[in-house]
C-alpha positions as a printed Julia matrix, in Angstrom:
452×3 Matrix{Float64}:
 179.76   72.13   76.43
 178.61   75.08   78.51
 180.04   75.48   81.94
 177.64   75.86   84.86
 178.07   79.59   85.09
 177.23   80.12   81.44
 174.2    77.89   81.8
 172.98   79.88   84.82
 173.4    83.12   82.89
 171.47   81.72   79.96
 168.64   80.62   82.31
 168.51   84.1    83.88
 168.5    85.71   80.41
 165.72   83.34   79.28
 163.66   84.08   82.39
 164.12   87.83   81.93
 163.11   87.6    78.29
 160.09   85.48   79.16
 159.08   87.91   81.87
 159.48   90.88   79.54
 157.48   89.11   76.82
 154.62   88.3    79.26
 154.83   91.77   80.77
 154.47   93.48   77.41
 151.71   91.24   76.08
 149.41   91.06   79.11
 145.89   92.19   78.36
 145.82   93.95   81.77
 147.73   97.18   82.31
 150.83   96.87   84.53
 152.83   99.68   86.13
 155.88   99.24   88.36
 156.64  101.98   90.92
 159.39  102.98   93.31
 158.49  105.01   96.41
 159.85  108.51   96.9
 159.24  111.19   99.51
 158.56  108.54  102.13
 155.8   107.02  100.05
 153.96  110.28   99.44
 154.69  109.88   95.74
 156.0   107.24   93.38
 158.07  107.18   90.16
 157.48  104.86   87.26
 159.99  102.06   86.78
 158.06  100.23   84.04
 154.9   100.5    82.01
 153.56   97.83   79.67
 151.91   98.21   76.22
 148.32   97.77   77.5
 148.96  100.65   79.88
 150.36  102.77   77.07
 147.17  102.24   75.01
 144.71  102.73   77.85
 146.4   105.75   79.42
 147.47  107.31   76.14
 151.09  107.65   77.24
 154.28  106.19   75.79
 156.51  104.17   78.09
 159.44  106.47   77.48
 157.37  109.45   78.57
 156.65  108.06   82.06
 159.7   106.06   83.06
 161.41  107.93   85.88
 158.58  110.42   86.14
 156.4   111.05   89.17
 153.01  109.42   89.32
 151.41  112.74   90.37
 152.95  114.45   87.3
 151.81  111.81   84.79
 148.39  111.38   86.37
 147.28  114.73   87.87
 143.98  113.28   89.06
 145.55  110.53   91.11
 145.12  112.32   94.45
 141.4   112.75   93.99
 141.27  109.2    92.7
 142.43  107.96   96.13
 145.17  105.69   94.72
 148.26  107.14   96.51
 147.25  105.94  100.03
 146.8   102.42   98.63
 150.28  102.4    97.1
 151.85  103.76  100.29
 150.05  101.16  102.47
 151.16   98.28  100.28
 154.73   99.61  100.1
 154.93   99.85  103.86
 153.12   96.69  104.92
 153.79   94.37  102.03
 150.18   93.27  102.15
 148.45   93.1    98.69
 145.41   95.24   98.35
 142.44   95.41   95.99
 141.44   98.93   94.96
 137.8    98.48   93.79
 136.51  100.08   90.62
 136.72  103.84   90.96
 136.25  106.71   88.54
 139.38  108.45   87.33
 139.45  111.78   85.43
 142.01  114.27   84.29
 142.48  116.48   81.2
 143.7   113.5    79.16
 141.63  110.45   80.14
 138.49  109.49   82.01
 137.1   106.11   82.95
 136.64  103.5    85.61
 139.77  101.68   86.83
 140.08   98.59   89.05
 143.52   97.95   90.59
 145.26   95.1    92.33
 148.45   96.28   94.1
 151.4    94.12   95.25
 154.92   94.69   96.64
 157.81   92.85   95.02
 160.56   91.28   97.18
 162.88   94.01   95.93
 160.62   96.72   97.4
 159.01   97.96   94.18
 155.27   98.21   94.03
 153.27   96.75   91.1
 149.76   97.79   90.1
 147.83   95.55   87.74
 144.72   97.35   86.53
 141.98   97.27   83.94
 139.52   99.67   82.37
 136.14   98.51   83.71
 134.12  101.41   82.25
 132.0    99.11   80.09
 131.33   96.81   83.03
 130.38   99.75   85.23
 128.15  101.17   82.52
 126.51   97.77   82.17
 126.01   97.74   85.95
 124.54  101.25   85.85
 122.28  100.29   82.96
 121.17   97.15   84.79
 120.56   99.06   88.0
 118.68  101.73   86.09
 116.63   99.07   84.35
 115.87   97.44   87.69
 114.93  100.79   89.18
 112.62  101.53   86.24
 111.06   98.09   86.52
 110.66   98.5    90.24
 109.1   101.94   89.72
 106.78  100.52   87.04
 105.75   97.54   89.16
 105.12   99.64   92.24
 103.16  102.33   90.39
 100.78   99.79   88.86
  97.18   99.63   90.1
  97.32   95.94   89.32
  98.82   93.47   91.74
 101.81   91.69   90.29
 103.96   88.68   91.34
 106.38   86.18   89.97
 106.84   82.45   90.56
 109.48   79.9    89.77
 108.73   76.51   88.23
 107.92   75.1    91.68
 105.31   77.8    92.21
 107.36   79.62   94.82
 106.91   83.4    94.85
 109.96   85.36   93.58
 108.68   88.94   93.85
 105.53   91.0    94.56
 104.64   94.65   94.02
 102.99   97.14   96.4
  99.53   96.72   94.9
  99.76   93.01   95.62
 100.42   93.8    99.28
  97.63   96.38   99.53
  94.97   94.39   97.65
  95.6    91.16   99.57
  96.32   92.78  102.95
  99.92   91.65  103.55
 102.28   93.82  105.53
 105.71   92.37  104.72
 107.16   90.67  101.65
 108.69   88.11  104.09
 105.15   86.73  104.37
 105.14   86.0   100.63
 108.55   85.68   99.01
 109.67   82.06   98.91
 106.18   80.77   99.77
 103.98   78.63   97.54
 101.81   81.31   96.06
  98.92   79.01   95.08
  98.66   77.68   98.62
  98.88   81.21   99.98
  96.32   83.11   97.88
  94.66   80.72   95.36
  93.97   77.61   97.43
  90.16   77.51   97.29
  87.24   78.32   95.01
  84.82   81.11   95.77
  82.45   78.61   97.5
  85.26   77.35   99.75
  85.93   74.11   97.88
  89.63   73.2    97.76
  91.43   74.24   94.58
  94.44   71.91   94.21
  97.51   73.44   92.49
  97.45   70.51   90.03
  94.09   71.86   88.72
  95.14   75.53   88.62
  94.66   76.97   85.13
  97.51   79.41   85.63
 100.14   76.69   86.25
  98.77   74.42   83.55
  99.1    77.3    81.1
 102.66   78.34   81.77
 103.83   74.72   81.87
 102.49   74.47   78.32
 104.16   77.79   77.3
 100.75   79.48   77.15
  99.48   82.89   78.2
  96.23   82.87   80.18
  93.49   85.32   81.07
  90.9    84.42   83.74
  88.08   86.56   85.18
  85.96   84.04   87.13
  88.1    83.08   90.12
  88.98   84.49   93.51
  92.19   85.2    95.41
  92.23   84.95   99.22
  93.39   87.81  101.43
  95.6    87.45  104.49
  92.53   87.88  106.72
  90.82   84.86  105.13
  88.33   86.71  102.98
  88.11   86.21   99.24
  87.94   88.8    96.47
  86.9    88.26   92.86
  89.85   88.86   90.54
  90.73   89.09   86.89
  94.24   87.86   86.24
  96.73   87.39   83.48
  99.7    85.03   83.53
 102.62   84.76   81.11
 105.5    82.19   81.26
 109.04   83.52   81.64
 111.35   81.83   79.12
 115.1    81.56   79.13
 116.63   79.87   76.05
 113.13   78.63   75.24
 112.87   76.92   78.63
 110.21   77.96   81.12
 111.86   79.21   84.29
 108.74   80.67   85.92
 105.85   82.97   85.32
 104.66   86.51   85.97
 101.06   87.23   86.92
  99.1    90.43   87.23
  95.63   90.81   88.68
  92.86   93.28   89.46
  90.4    93.33   92.31
  87.08   93.39   90.45
  84.77   93.65   93.49
  83.41   97.02   92.4
  83.0    95.8    88.79
  81.01   92.78   89.99
  78.8    95.14   92.08
  78.24   97.31   89.04
  77.49   94.28   86.85
  75.0    93.05   89.47
  73.43   96.51   89.56
  73.13   96.55   85.77
  71.49   93.12   85.86
  69.18   94.33   88.59
  68.18   97.37   86.59
  67.73   95.27   83.49
  65.22   92.9    85.14
  63.79   94.83   88.08
  61.79   98.02   88.68
  64.2   100.46   90.36
  61.42  101.96   92.61
  59.85   98.83   94.03
  62.59   96.27   93.31
  59.93   94.03   91.77
  60.56   92.18   88.53
  59.91   94.31   85.47
  58.16   93.36   82.2
  61.26   91.63   80.75
  61.69   89.32   83.78
  57.91   88.76   83.96
  57.88   87.56   80.32
  60.69   85.11   81.06
  59.0    83.71   84.17
  55.62   83.5    82.37
  57.24   81.49   79.59
  58.76   79.15   82.19
  55.34   78.78   83.85
  53.73   77.97   80.48
  56.36   75.23   79.9
  55.82   73.88   83.45
  52.05   73.86   82.97
  52.43   71.89   79.77
  54.47   69.27   81.64
  52.34   69.06   84.8
  48.94   69.75   83.17
  48.13   72.12   86.03
  46.53   75.52   85.66
  48.31   78.75   86.33
  46.9    82.27   86.5
  47.94   85.83   85.6
  46.32   88.69   87.58
  46.52   92.14   86.06
  46.13   94.79   88.73
  45.45   98.5    88.29
  45.06  100.96   91.18
  41.68  102.75   91.16
  42.53  105.94   93.0
  46.19  106.62   92.3
  46.16  109.74   90.1
  44.49  112.07   92.62
  47.24  111.24   95.18
  49.93  112.23   92.66
  48.09  115.41   91.7
  47.51  116.49   95.28
  50.83  115.55   96.94
  53.31  115.0    94.12
  55.17  112.06   92.68
  57.31  111.49   95.75
  54.2   110.61   97.77
  52.86  108.59   94.87
  56.12  106.58   94.92
  55.61  105.83   98.62
  52.2   104.34   97.75
  53.63  102.22   94.98
  56.29  100.85   97.32
  53.67   99.96   99.91
  51.48   98.29   97.23
  54.5    96.2    96.2
  55.05   95.14   99.79
  51.38   94.17  100.28
  51.26   92.22   97.03
  54.38   90.26   97.97
  52.94   89.45  101.4
  49.86   87.85   99.8
  51.89   85.37   97.68
  54.02   82.3    97.95
  57.77   82.54   97.49
  57.47   80.72   94.15
  54.96   83.19   92.79
  55.89   86.39   90.94
  54.67   89.91   91.33
  55.9    92.46   88.81
  55.44   96.17   88.2
  55.03   96.77   84.48
  54.54  100.51   84.54
  52.81  103.39   86.39
  50.27  101.95   88.85
  49.93   98.58   86.99
  51.1    95.35   88.53
  50.96   91.72   87.4
  50.84   88.64   89.63
  51.83   85.24   88.26
  50.82   82.08   90.19
  51.6    78.57   88.94
  50.74   74.93   89.63
  47.22   75.59   90.96
  45.23   72.45   90.04
  44.54   70.07   87.16
  40.85   70.79   87.55
  39.65   74.12   86.1
  36.95   74.63   88.71
  39.33   74.14   91.57
  42.03   76.26   89.88
  39.46   79.02   89.37
  38.52   78.93   93.03
  42.19   79.1    94.13
  42.86   82.0    91.77
  39.78   83.8    93.04
  40.85   83.32   96.62
  44.35   84.77   95.93
  42.78   87.68   93.94
  40.38   88.51   96.76
  43.18   88.41   99.29
  45.05   90.89   97.13
  42.02   93.09   96.61
  41.32   93.28  100.35
  45.0    93.96  101.21
  45.22   96.73   98.67
  41.96   98.34   99.82
  43.19   98.89  103.4
  44.01  102.53  104.24
  47.55  103.76  103.42
  49.41  105.89  105.98
  52.17  107.57  104.07
  55.0   109.51  105.73
  56.78  111.8   103.26
  59.61  113.99  104.5
  58.67  117.67  104.2
  61.09  120.39  103.15
  61.31  121.69  106.76
  62.47  118.18  107.76
  59.37  117.57  109.87
  57.48  114.35  109.27
  53.85  114.59  108.08
  51.47  111.68  107.62
  49.03  111.36  104.74
  46.13  108.91  104.87
  45.01  107.67  101.48
  42.37  105.18  100.35
  43.07  103.33   97.13
  41.31  100.23   95.83
  42.26   98.08   92.83
  40.68   96.42   89.82
  41.95   92.93   89.08
  41.64   90.92   85.85
  42.49   87.19   85.9
  43.35   84.85   83.05
  43.84   81.12   83.59
  46.26   79.13   81.39
  47.12   75.45   81.0
  48.59   73.05   78.44
  47.62   74.83   75.28
  49.12   76.92   72.51
  48.93   80.36   74.15
  51.92   82.67   74.36
  52.68   85.05   77.19
  51.58   88.15   75.25
  48.08   86.66   74.68
  47.7    85.78   78.33
  48.68   89.25   79.43
  46.24   90.81   76.96
  43.47   88.58   78.32
  44.1    89.51   81.92
  44.37   93.21   80.91
  41.01   92.98   79.19
  39.47   91.33   82.28
  40.92   94.16   84.41
  39.07   96.73   82.29
  35.87   94.75   82.76
  36.39   95.03   86.5
  36.78   98.83   86.21
  33.69   99.11   84.04
  31.78   97.05   86.59
  32.45   99.64   89.3
  36.11   99.06   90.34
  37.45   97.39   93.51
  36.54   93.95   92.19
  37.86   90.87   90.37
  36.92   89.68   86.9
  37.98   86.55   85.07
  38.63   86.5    81.35
  36.07   84.33   79.64
  37.52   82.18   76.84
  35.32   81.8    73.76
């Protein structure tokens, strides 16, 4: 049986062996130092295997050696003041990840420094180069993403699954008139910018196509909605939305959008040019054909007569020849104005080329005699209006205004139509033929097409 003294010695030996085993097999590097020169330098008392591998030094090569001799870059590293402070105060200290470099090794080190009860100083440290590189890569990735987002012409924003905004880019702010991201981040984005339709009707989030799409793991593209600016005005937008997935679970969505106000204006202009005369803004032949077909269908349903009036100016060419096309254009614009003033809002007046105009009136009467009388009255009103003198004011090259008085009558051919199998081309040909009869009869008069 062991005596107490032997048992105590065995326990101490076991503890020392256990400590030594743990010390040597720790994944972290461990170095034990003793202060010299009043703490201005330190010598190595111990050095574990992980430290040997990381620092490319054998334990026997450093024990008893100065820290500054074994690690020549330690002063620039800033580690000596940490060791000295811990040695003097006894207070543990964390030395955050810092970059170490000498002729032998380079890398990022993170140290935790303690003082033992016996006065030695222990540093437990790890190589965190990979972690720092990952942080650099992540920061660089974030910087690139931020640069990309903020150089985009499109507005961009993110939302979480509750529809709360998680980020916005600069174009979002500029397009929608916000000054600070604090006005947006953390706010319900639908309620902030997407709350109403273009006509002002409420647009509940539960009906929003964007949210419905990302909840179903779908991408979406929409070009017929509006977003609302901070000042309460709406803008037409085209937007794209894509769900953000993490482990196949939707955690939010990212949306990008364009202000398509100018595009809408251009589309409206294209439509205007496609269906209207650019000089007078009156309907052109294409739009006239469409409205005439509608009038024919309406006449078939109501059994009421309509009429087409083909109008040609009698004295237009001499004005063009004498004063140029710019003055002729002024006359055509004035003719368009006078024609429009003679008609109801439901009637159509079109310019189909040169100095030729067509007037379409519908729903006159079920009786032909009465319809003819109404058509004649309208035609005469037009003839008289167009025969009044024209006072044209072109702008001369010397910027002084001159006035030109011109007299220009018109010849008008009229064709009635009702519930019968006539197409719009036939009706226009009939009114055109009647117009030539008016010219042959002496001009400045109205003639009706006589059906055989």
